[in-house]
C-alpha angles and dihedrals in degrees: 000000000000135000090281107129093016102065091096087069092057108081101165112048089182088070089067092110135125092242137012128214127190090259089060093059102028098097092047092049090050089054090057091052088078096035121137098225099029128071123203141202134173098245096189144293141270130249089270089046098255115155121258115200134205123200126190130199121191134359103236128139096254110078124207124186121192127175134173143190095040080148106054094222095051105085106144095101092043088070089044092057089048090051089050093053091049091052088051094052090046089053084229117197086231087080123066112262113254095005089139090080094055104035134044107204116196116196127194104179101185120018095171109043091158091057089044090055092053096036089239133139090224130063124248091282089057090246120141098231091208090060094051100073091111104033094037093194094144122079091224092052091047089050094050094051092045090053092050090052093045099043094039095202123201089212128029123197115201109193124200145151122241136209111290089226100063114120123212100246111297094321097109087235125119116251099245092176129015125188135199135181091202120226119244096206138027092256089062089232118193113223124169095270091051094045089050089054090051089049092050093048088052087058091048092051090052090056097042099040097078091058099047105019114191093009103093119098144171120254121231106288098199109135114251114185093196093060121093097224092058092046093046089049087053090060089065094260119140098242126194127186116201116191118196113216140176132288133191112276093003108104094167097048094241092153090055088045094054092043091053088057093046090048092051091052089051090055088056091050092048090051087055097047092045106031095166090051094234120185096232111132115079090175094061091045090052091048090060093045092052094057113120114242121247113268113214122229097003094116130060133185095247129012118192111193129204099003117172127223130200091250089072099256135112128218145164119246128207124198128197143179113259092231138338110299094007118138090214126096126189143184106270104174144002129196137040099003095163090127090061136075132200134223080226124023137193125188099214097183107151093020125112125211117239121187089207132217124290114242110225113223109221099151140015110299123192112197123203124172095271097048093044093050090048091054091049091049088054090055103262112138104168145008134248131187134042104004092201088067091066121079111185110206092155128105091243136087120252132206118213127186100348113203089215131012140186126258131218086254100054145358124240116232119233088020126124111281105242135130145096135277114216131189127184090346098308125102109230100168140037120200105213115180091327096315123112116228117195106221093186100078093187091065133056117237110268096239122164 
């Protein structure tokens, strides 16, 4: 699956980034302050006094409240909410005509601008806002709960990003979207508002599934009293958690971004079709209940299968990002990884791992693509010496003066993912910071 068929939901291509800070969206938000179909208010401010904005569309009797980036490093749905506002202002035919008289849709695009500025989950107090629903010691948490109490939404949309390495059940597929109708008690009781949330999720699954078949999961439904979703559900509000996850060949989660927008439009349509919010569709409820749960750490960024080593053994190798938004990738596991899947995979049967030779920097070296690929083809995999002598103008990552490095006999765990793959005396692939580079330009990489 690619963005084909979903591009109409993405209105700001410049937001196709791995992470969004307030500065990245400030001009767009400013433009909405004078929009024709959107109203704006300054809702409050963060611990470090950054502005937190609330936008409202429509004035209908059914109230929906959506917020994003409660965790500062989870920005996928922030772009989705901005896309949705753009579609409203464009009066896009993707939206039902005249919905504004039936639905009031409140949008808070970035709850944690301090965490966004620092690329951290927590706010500037080092508090996880989504564990502050009871204590309410963060200004952002206090603001969110006060808005819930003031706006009194019928439906609450709690928008997050999840770990890239969650698998959809046992499918071997990444969990690109995960949904949850959070429990409001430890018994996971089902009152009318929670059943309606389940029913609504069932409708969202129906719309998203054709685009990401087999990649929709259910988030952990254990009750957590400290979390906002659980507390808001306890107020009798139909609460839906949407977690944006990874997809093959989509590093910035643009598929999840577009599907978030599509799902929010479907929420509006369902409010139109069912204005009294009746629980009347058992099929949709069962569709939600039958979702497989997320499975943790069953996916990696790159899975190399059946790789040979000079000590005459064969193993699978998984490679992961060191942390969210990090540029560094390391060796995670080696061995029988048949229970895992990769966002990218290579069947390396017949290939042998070579750690490569270090290139000694004695004088200034300016690398472009051609010169770097030539060095890799000669068997050089990393550099040692004075790092200021190396100028990397190529499109590829480089490794200089590693403290530890792999050998031809074995890989080191939690060590930068670099090396070479050789077959019949010829190096065909370079592994550069967890990315495979095909050195034989006349052949395509043999990816599964």
